[in-house]
C-alpha positions in Angstrom: 92.8 -219.5 -28.7 89.4 -220.6 -30.1 86.4 -218.3 -30.1 83.3 -220.1 -28.8 81.0 -217.1 -28.8 81.7 -213.4 -29.2 82.2 -213.2 -25.4 83.9 -216.5 -24.6 87.1 -218.2 -26.0 89.1 -221.3 -25.1 92.9 -221.4 -24.7 95.1 -224.5 -24.1 98.2 -224.4 -21.9 99.3 -228.0 -22.1 96.8 -230.1 -20.2 95.0 -227.1 -18.7 92.2 -225.3 -20.6 91.5 -221.7 -19.9 87.9 -220.6 -20.5 88.2 -216.8 -21.1 85.2 -214.6 -20.6 85.3 -211.2 -22.2 82.0 -209.3 -22.0 82.7 -205.7 -21.1 82.2 -203.7 -19.0 81.5 -206.2 -16.1 81.4 -209.6 -17.8 77.7 -209.9 -17.0 76.2 -213.3 -17.6 74.2 -212.6 -20.7 73.3 -215.1 -23.3 76.7 -215.1 -25.2 78.5 -215.8 -21.9 76.2 -218.5 -20.7 76.2 -220.3 -24.1 80.0 -219.9 -24.3 80.6 -221.3 -20.8 78.3 -224.4 -21.4 79.9 -225.1 -24.8 83.4 -224.5 -23.5 83.0 -227.1 -20.7 81.4 -229.5 -23.2 84.5 -229.0 -25.5 86.9 -229.6 -22.6 85.0 -232.8 -21.6 85.5 -234.2 -25.1 89.2 -233.3 -25.4 91.3 -236.1 -23.8 94.3 -233.7 -23.8 92.5 -231.4 -21.4 92.7 -232.6 -17.7 91.4 -229.4 -15.9 89.7 -226.1 -16.8 90.3 -222.6 -15.4 87.4 -220.2 -15.7 88.8 -216.7 -15.9 87.7 -213.2 -17.0 89.4 -210.4 -18.9 88.9 -206.8 -18.0 88.5 -205.3 -14.5 86.4 -208.0 -12.9 85.2 -211.6 -12.7 81.5 -212.1 -13.7 79.7 -209.4 -11.8 76.3 -211.1 -12.0 73.3 -211.5 -14.2 72.8 -209.1 -17.1 70.1 -206.9 -15.5 69.2 -205.7 -19.0 67.7 -209.1 -19.6 65.2 -208.8 -16.7 61.6 -208.6 -18.0 62.5 -210.1 -21.4 61.7 -213.6 -22.6 64.4 -216.0 -21.1 66.9 -217.4 -23.7 68.5 -220.8 -23.2 70.8 -221.9 -21.8 69.7 -220.5 -18.4 72.3 -219.9 -15.8 71.1 -222.7 -13.4 71.5 -225.2 -16.3 74.9 -223.9 -17.2 76.0 -224.2 -13.5 74.7 -227.8 -13.4 77.1 -228.4 -16.4 79.9 -227.0 -14.3 78.9 -229.0 -11.2 78.7 -232.3 -13.0 81.8 -231.9 -15.2 84.1 -234.9 -14.7 87.3 -232.7 -14.9 88.3 -230.2 -12.2 87.0 -226.7 -12.9 88.8 -223.9 -11.1 87.2 -220.4 -10.9 89.9 -217.7 -10.9 88.5 -214.5 -9.5 89.6 -211.0 -9.6 87.5 -207.8 -9.0 84.1 -208.9 -7.9 82.3 -212.2 -8.0 78.8 -211.0 -7.3 75.5 -212.7 -7.8 75.6 -215.1 -10.7 79.3 -214.6 -10.8 79.7 -215.9 -7.3 77.2 -218.7 -8.1 79.5 -219.6 -11.1 82.4 -219.8 -8.7 80.4 -221.9 -6.2 79.5 -224.4 -8.9 83.1 -224.8 -9.8 85.1 -227.5 -8.0 87.8 -225.1 -6.7 88.2 -221.4 -6.3 91.2 -219.1 -6.2 91.4 -215.3 -6.1 93.7 -212.3 -6.1 94.0 -210.5 -2.7 91.7 -207.7 -3.8 88.8 -209.8 -4.9 85.3 -209.6 -3.3 82.6 -212.2 -3.1 78.9 -211.5 -2.6 75.3 -212.3 -3.4 73.6 -208.8 -3.7 70.4 -209.9 -5.3 68.4 -209.1 -2.1 69.2 -205.4 -2.8 67.2 -205.7 -6.0 64.3 -207.4 -4.1 65.4 -210.8 -5.3 67.3 -213.8 -4.0 70.2 -215.7 -5.8 68.4 -217.7 -8.4 71.1 -220.1 -9.7 71.8 -222.2 -6.6 73.6 -219.6 -4.4 71.2 -220.1 -1.5 71.7 -223.9 -1.8 75.5 -224.2 -2.4 76.8 -221.5 0.0 75.3 -223.1 3.1 76.7 -226.5 2.1 80.1 -224.9 1.7 80.4 -222.7 4.8 77.3 -223.5 6.9 74.0 -221.6 7.3 75.2 -219.3 10.1 77.8 -217.8 7.8 75.7 -218.0 4.7 72.6 -216.3 6.1 74.1 -212.8 6.4 75.7 -213.0 2.9 72.5 -214.0 1.3 70.0 -211.9 3.3 71.9 -208.6 3.5 73.8 -208.9 0.2 77.0 -207.5 1.8 80.2 -208.8 0.2 83.3 -210.3 1.9 87.0 -209.9 1.0 89.3 -212.5 -0.4 91.0 -212.8 3.0 87.7 -213.5 4.7 86.6 -215.8 1.9 89.8 -217.9 2.5 89.2 -217.9 6.2 85.6 -219.1 5.9 86.5 -221.7 3.3 84.8 -220.0 0.4 88.0 -220.1 -1.7 91.0 -222.5 -1.7 93.9 -220.2 -2.3 94.9 -216.5 -2.7 97.0 -215.9 -5.8 99.8 -213.4 -5.5 101.0 -212.0 -8.9 99.5 -212.9 -12.3 96.1 -214.6 -11.8 96.2 -216.7 -14.9 99.6 -218.1 -14.1 98.7 -218.8 -10.5 95.4 -220.4 -11.4 97.1 -222.7 -14.0 99.7 -223.6 -11.4 96.9 -224.4 -8.9 95.2 -226.6 -11.5 98.4 -228.5 -12.0 98.7 -228.9 -8.3 95.2 -230.3 -8.1 96.0 -232.8 -10.8 99.4 -233.8 -9.3 97.9 -234.4 -5.9 94.9 -236.2 -7.4 92.5 -234.2 -5.4 88.9 -235.4 -5.6 86.4 -233.1 -7.2 84.8 -230.9 -4.6 81.2 -230.7 -5.8 79.6 -228.2 -3.4 76.1 -229.7 -4.3 77.1 -233.0 -2.7 78.6 -231.5 0.6 76.4 -232.4 3.6 78.5 -232.0 6.7 77.7 -228.3 7.4 73.9 -228.6 6.8 73.5 -231.9 8.7 75.0 -230.2 11.7 72.4 -227.4 11.4 69.3 -229.6 11.1 69.1 -230.1 14.9 69.4 -226.3 15.5 66.2 -224.5 14.2 67.2 -221.6 16.5 69.8 -220.6 13.9 67.0 -219.3 11.8 64.8 -218.0 14.6 67.7 -216.0 16.0 68.7 -214.6 12.6 65.1 -213.5 11.9 65.1 -211.5 15.1 68.4 -210.0 14.1 67.1 -209.1 10.7 63.7 -207.8 11.8 64.5 -204.1 12.3 66.8 -203.6 9.3 64.6 -205.6 6.9 61.2 -204.1 8.1 58.8 -204.1 5.2 61.1 -205.9 2.7 59.9 -209.3 1.4 63.2 -210.5 -0.1 65.3 -210.9 3.1 62.7 -213.3 4.6 62.6 -215.2 1.3 66.4 -215.5 1.5 66.2 -217.0 5.0 63.5 -219.4 3.7 65.7 -220.5 0.8 68.7 -221.2 3.1 66.4 -223.0 5.4 65.4 -225.1 2.4 69.1 -225.9 1.8 69.3 -227.4 5.3 66.1 -229.3 5.2 65.7 -230.5 1.6 67.8 -232.6 -0.8 69.8 -230.4 -3.2 67.5 -230.9 -6.2 64.5 -230.0 -4.2 66.3 -227.1 -2.6 67.1 -225.7 -6.1 63.4 -226.0 -7.1 62.3 -224.2 -3.9 64.9 -221.5 -4.5 63.5 -221.0 -8.0 59.9 -220.8 -6.8 60.9 -218.2 -4.2 62.9 -216.3 -6.9 60.0 -216.3 -9.4 57.5 -215.0 -6.7 59.8 -212.1 -5.9 60.6 -211.4 -9.5 56.9 -211.0 -10.3 56.2 -208.8 -7.2 56.0 -205.1 -7.0 58.9 -204.8 -4.5 61.5 -206.2 -6.8 60.1 -204.1 -9.7 60.6 -201.0 -7.5 64.1 -201.9 -6.3 65.2 -202.7 -9.9 63.7 -199.5 -11.1 65.5 -197.6 -8.3 68.8 -199.3 -9.2 68.7 -197.8 -12.6 67.3 -194.5 -11.4 70.2 -193.9 -9.1 72.6 -194.5 -12.0 70.6 -192.3 -14.4 70.5 -189.3 -12.1 74.1 -188.2 -13.0 73.2 -187.9 -16.7 72.1 -184.4 -17.5 71.0 -184.0 -21.2 72.8 -180.7 -21.9 76.0 -181.5 -19.9 78.4 -183.5 -22.2 80.4 -186.3 -20.7 83.6 -184.6 -21.8 82.8 -181.3 -20.1 86.1 -179.9 -18.6 86.0 -179.9 -14.8 87.3 -177.3 -12.4 90.0 -178.7 -10.1 88.8 -178.6 -6.4 91.8 -178.8 -4.1 90.7 -176.4 -1.4 87.2 -175.8 0.0 85.9 -173.0 2.2 82.8 -173.4 4.3 81.1 -170.5 6.0 79.3 -171.5 9.2 80.4 -174.0 11.8 76.9 -175.0 13.0 75.2 -178.3 12.4 75.1 -178.0 8.6 78.5 -176.4 8.1 80.2 -178.9 10.4 78.6 -181.8 8.7 79.5 -180.5 5.2 83.1 -180.0 6.4 83.3 -183.6 7.5 82.2 -184.8 4.0 85.2 -183.0 2.4 87.9 -183.9 4.9 86.7 -187.5 4.8 87.6 -187.4 1.1 91.0 -185.9 1.9 90.1 -182.4 0.7 91.4 -179.5 3.0 88.7 -177.2 4.4 88.9 -173.6 5.7 86.0 -173.3 8.1 84.8 -169.7 8.9 82.7 -168.4 11.8 81.9 -164.9 12.9 83.2 -165.5 16.5 85.9 -167.6 17.9 83.6 -169.2 20.5 81.3 -170.4 17.7 84.2 -171.7 15.7 85.6 -173.6 18.8 82.2 -175.0 19.5 81.8 -176.2 15.8 85.3 -177.8 15.8 84.5 -179.4 19.1 81.4 -181.0 17.7 83.3 -182.3 14.6 86.0 -183.8 16.8 83.4 -185.4 19.1 81.6 -187.0 16.1 84.9 -188.5 14.9 85.8 -189.7 18.4 82.5 -191.5 18.6 83.2 -193.2 15.3 86.6 -194.2 16.5 85.2 -195.6 19.7 83.1 -197.9 17.6 86.2 -199.2 15.8 85.2 -197.6 12.5 88.3 -195.4 12.3 91.6 -195.1 14.3 92.7 -192.2 16.5 95.3 -191.5 13.7 92.4 -191.2 11.2 90.7 -188.7 13.5 93.9 -186.6 13.8 94.4 -186.7 10.1 90.9 -185.4 9.4 91.0 -182.7 12.0 94.4 -181.7 10.6 92.7 -181.0 7.3 90.5 -178.3 8.9 91.7 -174.8 9.3 89.4 -172.7 11.5 89.2 -168.9 11.1 87.0 -165.9 11.8 88.3 -164.1 8.6 86.4 -164.4 5.3 89.6 -163.1 3.7 91.2 -166.5 4.4 89.0 -168.0 1.6 90.9 -166.0 -1.1 92.6 -169.1 -2.5 89.7 -171.6 -2.2 88.5 -173.4 -5.3 85.0 -173.9 -3.9 83.2 -171.9 -1.1 80.0 -173.2 0.4 77.9 -170.8 2.5 76.0 -172.6 5.2 74.5 -169.9 7.5 70.9 -169.9 8.6 68.0 -169.1 6.1 68.2 -165.4 5.9 68.2 -163.8 2.4 69.8 -160.5 3.5 72.6 -162.2 5.3 73.3 -164.6 2.4 73.3 -161.7 -0.1 75.8 -159.8 2.1 78.1 -162.8 2.3 78.1 -163.3 -1.4 78.9 -159.7 -2.1 81.9 -160.1 0.2 82.9 -163.4 -1.4 82.8 -161.9 -4.8 85.4 -159.4 -3.8 87.6 -161.8 -1.9 87.6 -165.1 -3.9 89.8 -165.6 -6.9 88.3 -165.6 -10.4 87.3 -169.1 -11.4 86.3 -170.1 -7.8 82.9 -171.7 -7.4 80.5 -170.0 -4.9 77.7 -172.2 -3.5 74.9 -171.6 -1.1 73.5 -174.4 1.1 70.0 -172.8 1.2 67.0 -175.1 1.6 64.4 -172.8 0.1 65.8 -169.4 -1.0 66.2 -168.1 -4.6 69.7 -169.0 -5.8 69.4 -166.5 -8.7 68.8 -163.6 -6.3 71.9 -164.7 -4.4 74.0 -165.1 -7.6 72.9 -161.6 -8.7 74.9 -160.1 -5.8 78.1 -161.1 -7.6 79.9 -160.2 -10.8 80.2 -164.0 -11.6 76.7 -165.5 -11.5 77.9 -168.2 -13.9 80.1 -169.5 -11.0 77.2 -169.5 -8.5 74.9 -172.4 -7.7 73.1 -174.1 -4.8 74.4 -177.1 -3.0 71.6 -178.2 -0.8 72.9 -180.8 1.7 70.4 -182.7 3.8 70.8 -182.8 7.6 72.8 -184.4 9.2 75.1 -183.5 6.2 77.8 -186.0 7.2 75.2 -188.8 7.2 72.6 -188.1 4.6 73.5 -189.2 1.1 71.4 -186.8 -0.9 72.7 -183.5 -2.4 70.5 -181.3 -4.5 72.6 -179.4 -7.0 70.6 -176.3 -7.7 71.1 -174.9 -11.2 70.9 -171.1 -11.3 69.7 -169.3 -14.5 73.3 -168.4 -15.4 75.3 -171.2 -13.8 77.9 -172.4 -16.3 78.0 -176.0 -17.6 81.6 -176.7 -16.3 80.5 -175.5 -12.8 77.5 -177.8 -12.8 79.6 -180.8 -14.1 82.2 -180.0 -11.4 79.5 -180.0 -8.7 78.1 -183.3 -9.8 81.7 -184.8 -9.9 82.7 -183.4 -6.5 79.5 -184.8 -5.0 80.5 -188.3 -6.2 83.9 -187.8 -4.6 82.4 -187.0 -1.2 80.1 -190.0 -1.6 76.9 -188.1 -2.2 74.1 -188.9 -4.6 73.7 -185.6 -6.5 70.4 -184.7 -8.2 70.3 -181.7 -10.5 67.3 -179.4 -9.8 66.2 -175.9 -10.8 65.4 -172.8 -8.8 62.0 -172.5 -7.1 60.9 -172.2 -3.5 62.1 -175.4 -1.8 63.6 -176.8 -5.0 62.3 -180.3 -5.6 62.4 -182.3 -2.3 61.2 -179.7 0.2 58.6 -178.3 -2.3 57.1 -181.8 -2.5 57.5 -182.4 1.3 55.5 -179.2 2.1 52.5 -180.9 0.5 52.6 -183.7 3.0 53.2 -181.4 6.0 50.2 -179.3 5.0 47.9 -182.3 4.9 49.3 -183.8 8.1 48.5 -180.5 9.9 45.0 -180.5 8.5 44.3 -184.2 9.3 45.3 -183.6 12.9 42.6 -181.0 13.3 40.0 -182.9 11.3 40.1 -185.9 13.6 43.1 -188.2 12.8 44.9 -189.1 16.0 48.7 -188.5 16.2 49.3 -192.2 16.9 47.2 -193.2 13.8 49.0 -190.8 11.5 52.4 -192.0 12.7 51.4 -195.7 12.5 49.9 -195.5 9.0 53.0 -193.8 7.5 55.4 -196.0 9.5 53.6 -199.1 8.2 53.8 -197.6 4.7 57.5 -197.9 5.1 58.9 -194.5 6.3 61.5 -194.7 9.1 59.1 -192.8 11.4 55.7 -191.2 11.3 55.2 -187.5 10.3 54.3 -186.3 13.8 57.4 -187.9 15.3 59.5 -186.5 12.5 58.2 -182.9 13.3 59.2 -183.4 16.9 62.6 -184.6 15.8 63.3 -181.7 13.4 62.1 -179.2 16.0 58.7 -177.5 15.9 60.3 -174.0 16.1 61.9 -174.5 12.7 60.4 -171.6 10.6 58.4 -170.4 13.6 58.6 -166.6 14.3 57.6 -165.6 17.9 56.9 -162.0 16.9 54.3 -163.0 14.2 52.8 -166.1 15.9 49.1 -165.8 16.5 48.1 -169.3 17.6 46.6 -170.1 14.2 48.3 -173.4 13.6 49.3 -176.3 15.8 52.9 -175.4 15.3 52.2 -171.9 16.6 50.1 -173.2 19.5 52.7 -175.7 20.6 55.7 -173.3 20.2 53.8 -170.5 22.1 53.4 -173.1 24.9 57.1 -173.8 24.9 56.7 -177.2 23.3 59.6 -177.3 20.8 59.9 -181.0 20.2 62.4 -183.6 21.1 65.1 -180.9 21.8 63.3 -179.9 25.0 61.4 -183.1 25.8 58.0 -181.9 24.8 56.4 -181.4 21.4 53.4 -183.2 20.0 54.5 -186.0 22.3 56.3 -186.0 25.6 59.8 -187.5 26.0 61.6 -188.7 29.1 65.1 -187.1 29.6 67.6 -188.7 27.3 64.9 -190.7 25.5 63.6 -190.5 21.9 60.6 -192.7 22.6 57.4 -190.7 22.2 54.8 -190.8 24.9 51.2 -189.5 24.6 50.6 -186.0 25.8 47.0 -185.5 26.9 47.6 -181.7 27.2 48.4 -181.6 23.4 45.2 -183.6 22.6 43.3 -180.8 24.4 45.1 -178.1 22.4 44.2 -179.9 19.2 40.5 -180.1 20.2 40.5 -176.4 21.1 42.1 -175.3 17.8 39.6 -177.5 15.9 36.7 -175.8 17.7 38.2 -172.4 17.1 38.4 -173.1 13.4 34.8 -174.4 13.3 35.9 -177.9 12.3 33.7 -181.0 12.9 36.0 -183.8 13.9 35.4 -187.2 12.4 37.0 -190.6 12.0 39.7 -190.6 9.3 40.4 -193.9 7.6 44.0 -195.2 7.1 43.4 -195.2 3.3 42.5 -191.5 3.4 45.7 -190.7 5.4 47.8 -192.5 2.8 46.1 -190.8 -0.1 46.2 -187.3 1.4 49.8 -187.6 2.5 51.1 -189.2 -0.7 49.0 -188.1 -3.7 49.7 -184.4 -3.2 53.5 -185.2 -3.2 53.0 -187.0 -6.6 50.9 -184.1 -7.9 53.6 -181.6 -6.9 56.2 -183.8 -8.6 54.2 -183.6 -11.8 54.2 -179.7 -11.5 58.0 -179.7 -10.9 58.5 -181.9 -14.0 56.2 -179.7 -16.1 58.2 -176.6 -15.0 61.5 -178.2 -15.9 62.7 -178.0 -12.2 63.7 -181.7 -12.3 65.2 -183.6 -15.3 63.1 -186.7 -15.0 60.5 -188.4 -12.7 63.1 -191.0 -11.5 65.3 -188.1 -10.2 62.4 -187.1 -7.9 62.3 -190.7 -6.7 66.0 -190.7 -5.9 65.5 -187.5 -3.9 62.7 -189.0 -1.9 64.4 -192.3 -1.2 67.6 -190.6 0.0 66.4 -187.4 1.5 63.0 -188.3 3.1 63.1 -192.0 4.0 60.8 -193.2 1.2 61.0 -197.0 1.3 63.0 -198.2 -1.6 60.8 -201.2 -2.0 58.1 -198.7 -3.1 60.5 -197.1 -5.7 59.7 -193.5 -4.9 56.5 -191.4 -5.2 56.5 -191.2 -9.0 57.1 -195.0 -9.4 54.4 -195.5 -6.7 52.0 -193.4 -8.7 52.6 -195.6 -11.8 52.1 -198.7 -9.7 48.7 -197.4 -8.3 47.7 -196.2 -11.7 47.7 -192.5 -12.7 44.0 -192.6 -13.6 43.3 -193.7 -10.0 45.5 -191.0 -8.6 43.8 -188.4 -10.8 40.4 -189.5 -9.8 41.2 -189.2 -6.1 42.8 -185.8 -6.5 39.6 -184.6 -8.3 37.5 -186.0 -5.5 39.6 -184.3 -2.9 39.5 -181.0 -4.9 35.7 -181.0 -4.6 35.8 -181.9 -0.9 38.8 -179.8 0.3 39.6 -177.2 -2.3 42.1 -176.3 -4.9 45.2 -177.3 -3.0 44.2 -180.7 -4.6 43.8 -179.3 -8.1 45.5 -181.9 -10.4 48.7 -180.9 -12.2 48.1 -180.5 -16.0 50.9 -183.0 -16.6 49.0 -185.6 -14.6 45.8 -185.0 -16.6 47.8 -185.1 -19.9 49.5 -188.4 -19.1 46.2 -190.0 -18.1 44.5 -188.7 -21.3 47.3 -190.1 -23.4 47.4 -193.5 -21.6 51.0 -192.9 -20.4 52.8 -193.0 -17.1 55.6 -191.1 -15.4 58.1 -193.8 -16.4 57.5 -192.9 -20.0 59.2 -189.6 -19.3 62.4 -191.1 -17.9 65.4 -191.0 -20.3 
């Protein structure tokens, strides 16, 4: 074994050379790997005793892609495209031997080899689009030549991986290796030599792309297919353009075109946002005062109180992960209804082929329904998911404290209420915390882990770990009204309510925020959530549009009339002239002079107060870092990932500009726009929110 660089070495097995890559943890294609690969192939070329080369990796995976830590730094030669040209033009067969994942640059490395073999569990993909980029080392040019543009397009433009079995079927790889990969790859290399197989340079393949040249509809149809899922994103369209280039341009020109598209994306704000978010999502699990080696509490049984929408959804999360749940309701009829909804949800999933009837039975078998709180005596974690009533929650926690074993974690799924008040009802406040699931809980990825004043470190560490097990993105937040997400969201709702009365049309508000990148506009969202959420008939006096609409029986989508009208069974909003009249009347009642509101003002008034509230939350220590707030907004409120999150967006706009607008609005509209001290401090010091991320 000869060391070429600190990450690459060369081993001879007779006439076969093995180019070993060892760059933990994921064999990223950083400078030592690129240099080692290029020098290793050059070494093999010069050695007459070497007839073929196997490129293989140590550790848990093949090259998992570019070293993202090098993004934004001056490029260091050799660049990956140049290394892969060395592979492509090598006069001796190169066999890529893949285990784990061959993603991004790793897959491009395999594509530039002459043959590819893999273990059965290997995966192949080009996920660059998820970072707002496209494959920049020939992936968009080689893959269509190998398997045709129809099959290449979804891999390039969605970034979704394929299995080894599918890769073999599609012609991406030549053989699946059972048993030891190195032995199998060497045996395959010897077979290539013995059979005198010609080198299969993907760059020179033309059959697949020539067949596509007379079918421009391939790209037109795929663009239609992509339109909804990729709305607002620049990278998917650039991916389609690059594959189109592979079909219509010679290989060298296609590479150049790919590089131009790549550089344009790399320099743009969308990729910067998506790369920022990539790291933000990984950083969110790191809590400064929770050591990595904190002992975890073993969660084998979970109790959930409340079989309504939230409780049922939370239950599904745990049984999906194979964790048994005892589901408690006050009445058998409520319990039966809740279990019926869970079963119906699973049956719908099974009808779409995403799970088998046996899977449904297995999950339902993990749920034990009961009307007795006492049946939670042996639970390791109990989550209360009843409606937002402090007295009721306090009563439940007093009972749980007496019933549950010592060492069991007690959690409340409250969206707004004070977790410390709830914890104070028990003799074990160190074992109490908030687990704020977002609705629908079986779908939404976000989970706010609410840290009480006395919550113990092992309890918090366990909550973060169990969130990962049930496939949630957990964000640690402190106790305040609405915690982080809802507290920030309240700022937007307030401004939307005001803008409606000041003169912005419902359609304009929805269009502006939809065009900004949200899945739906704020008015349509209110109708979807239900206008009666938080409305009290006894205290309603027609002072807000919510009160006016609810008093008129307009509750939103649930009864077919809210701000908009809805046909039976339809979610498509239709204008409601009667609501326009209600808005005008309430405006007059409040003495408002209605005016035209610009799209720019709508964005500033709906977004900047969110940013300002985020600054207050950070100042109060409610959130660990600004990027955590961005993770909350991307996963809980539909913030477009290509805008990074509200705190990233503020940095992009410029905090000085955000501050100036907030001061202007404060003068015009009052102290609800008073800038957060942290915002003023950062501007004064010439810093941004990202400077606070750690």
